[in-house]
N, C-alpha and C positions, 0 to 999 in steps of 0.2 A: 367260679361263676363270673360271667361278664356283665358289666353294668348295662351294656347296650340291649341285652335281651330281657332285662328286668322291667316290669311294669311300674308305673308311678301310682302309689297308693299310700295311705296314711299308715305309718309303721313306727316301731320303736327302734332307737339306735342304742346298742349295748356295747360298752367299752370296758374291757377287762384287762387291766395292766398287772402282769405278774412279775416275778423276780427277774425274768430274762426278756420277754417280749410282750407285746400287746395284741389281744384279740379284739377285733372290731366286727360287730355282727348287726344284722338287720333282721328283725322279726315282724312278720305280719300276723298279728294276734299271737298264737302260740307256735307258729310255723317259722323255722329258721330258713330264710331265703337268701342270705348272703353272709359269708364269713371269710375273713382274711387275717392272717397273722402279719403284723408289721412291727417295725422298730418304733419304740414309744415316741420318738421325736417326729414321727410322720402322722400323728393323730390329726392334726389340722389339715394337712394335705389330703389324706384319705377321706376325711369327713367332708371336705368340699366336693369331692367326686360323688359321694353318696347323696349329698343334698341336691345335687343336680338331677339325680335320677329318682328321688323319693321325697314325698311330703312328710318329712320327719316332724312330729309334734312333741315327742317325749324322748328324753335321753337319760340313761343311768350310767354312772361311772363308778367302777370298782377298782381300787388300786391298792396292792400290797407293795408296789414299787413306787416310783415317783412320776407323777404327771405334771408337766409344766403348767404354771399358773395361767400363762397366756392361752394354753389349750383349753383349760376349763372356762376361762372368760369368753373365748371364742364360741364354745358350744352353748354357753348360757345365753348368748345373744341370738343364737339361731333357733333355740327351742327350749321348752321347760326342762330343766336339768336337775337330776338328783345325784349328789355325790354320796354314795353309800357310806354310812358310819353307824356308830352304836346308837344314835338317836333316831335313825330312820325307822319308820313303821314297818314291822315284819309280821308275817302270818304264822308265827309260832311263839311259844313261851320261852324266852331266853333266861335260863336259870344259871348261867355261867357265873362263877364267883367274881370274876373281874371282867364284866361285859365290855368295858372300854378297851380292853386289850385283845378282845376276840377278833381274829382276822376277818375282814370283809368277805374273803373267799369262802371261809367256813360258814358265814351267815348265809351266803347265796346257796351253798350246797344244801343247807337245812331247809331253805325255802323250796328248793326243787324237790326235796324228799317229801314234804307234806303235800305238794302239788301233784306229784306223780304217783305217790303211794299213800293216799289218805287212810287214816285209821289203821296203819301198820307200823310195827317197830322197824326201824331202818338203820343200817350201818352204812355210812358213805365213806369210801376210801378214795382219797385223791392222791394219785401217784404222780407227783411233779418234782420240783426241786427238793421239797420235803414230801414225806408221805404222811398225810393226816388221816386220822380215824375219828369219825364223829357219829354219835348215836343219838337218835331222836325217838321218843316213845310214840305209841299209837295215839296218845292224848296230846301230841304236839309239844311235849316237854323236852327241852334240850338242856343237858347238864354239862356236856363237854366231851372229851375224847382223849386222843393222844397225838403227839407229833414226833416223827422219827426222820432220820436222814433218808433222802431219796437215792435211787440207784447211782446217778452221776456224782452226787455228793460223796458217796462212799468211795467210789473210784478216786475222786479228787483228793480225799483225805489220805488214802494210802500213798498216793504219789507225793503229796505235799509233806507229809510227816515222816517219810522215810528217805533214805539216801539213794536207793537203787530201783525202787518199784516204778514201772513206767506209767505214763498217762494213758488211760484206755477209755473206750466207749463201751456201753453194755453189749454183750454178745453171749449167746447161748452155746455152751460147750458140754461135752459128755464126760470128759476126763480132765483132771487137774494135772496133766502130765508135762506141763511147762510152767514157768513163772506166770506168764500171761493167763494161761488157762486156769491156773490155781486161783488167781485173782478173780477171774470170771466166775468160777465155782463158788468162791466165798461170797461174792456180792449177790449173784443171782439166786443161788440156793438159800443163802441166809435171808434175803428179802422175801422170797417165796414162802419159806417156812414161817417167817414172822407174820406175814399176812394171813396164812392159813391158821396159825395159832390164835391170832386175835379174833378171826371169824368164829372159830370153834368156841372160844371163851364167851363171846356174846351169844352164841346159839345156846349154850348151856343155861344161860340166865334169862333168855328172852324167847318166848314162843313166837312163831309166825314171823321170823326175821327175814327181811329183804335186804340183800347186800348189793350195793352198786359200786363198781370200780370206774373211776374217771381220771382225768388228768393226762398229761403228755405221754406217760408210759402205759396207758390203758391197754392197748392191743399187744404190746410186748409182754406184759405180765399176765394178761387174761388167758393166753394159751398155755401158761405154765401152772395155773391154779386148778386144783381139783374140786374146790368148793363151787357150789352153784351160785353164780353171780350174774348181774346185768352189767354189761360193759357199755358205757355211754360217755364218750369224750366231750360231749356238749352239755353235760349236766349242769355245770356251773353257770353257763350262759343262759340256760333255761330257767335257773333259779333267779338270776338277775332280772330277766324279763318278767317273771312272776312278781317279784318285789316291786318293779316299776308299775305294773298293772294294778297291783294291790294298793299302792299309794295313790294312783290316779283315781281309783274307785272310792278310796276312803279320804280323799282330800277335802 
């Protein structure tokens, strides 16, 4: 999207810093109107452009990586800013045994689940650097889930911990008739079967289960899964926007 064609209105600025890059987004109420993936060091530079084109009043920052202190200080001067952590008000019951260690990305995903699928059991699968599986009940009770290596992490591990296996990127193959293809078969099939197995496990124990697949590998994996899922690569951003609005309302 181009800044020049966006109207000026009161909106929320959402900043999500992951393990590799940062997503910076603009929401008008519940509508995503701007999204860009940037290097984390460019938060201030990109934010300045956004401030020129929008009347930003509220900001939320979610970081599993590292955001420079000067970037946070800059944003706090521009608008009311929340840095998401374990003490932030959230719209669900966090029953995680060690809440201070719960990743802010997983908190945001659970918020999106209760917003988008109220009164339903939901399993949220975030396929990024790691693959996280998080379950929340129809009563908005969150107990936890699972964390596993993501696609690229599995490839990197095989290359790093062996002498001769090459560095590869995810690719769909039909036969493991070469070393590269055998690695693709192992990673892709193994991950797909893992996801299917966990979905089936939750389905056996929970009626009316909604499954959402999100994260950087959303569309790559969605076409391989046989289970009925909702693919939404923006689910985490939607959750952050909901948490921000929830705190504005309950401030």
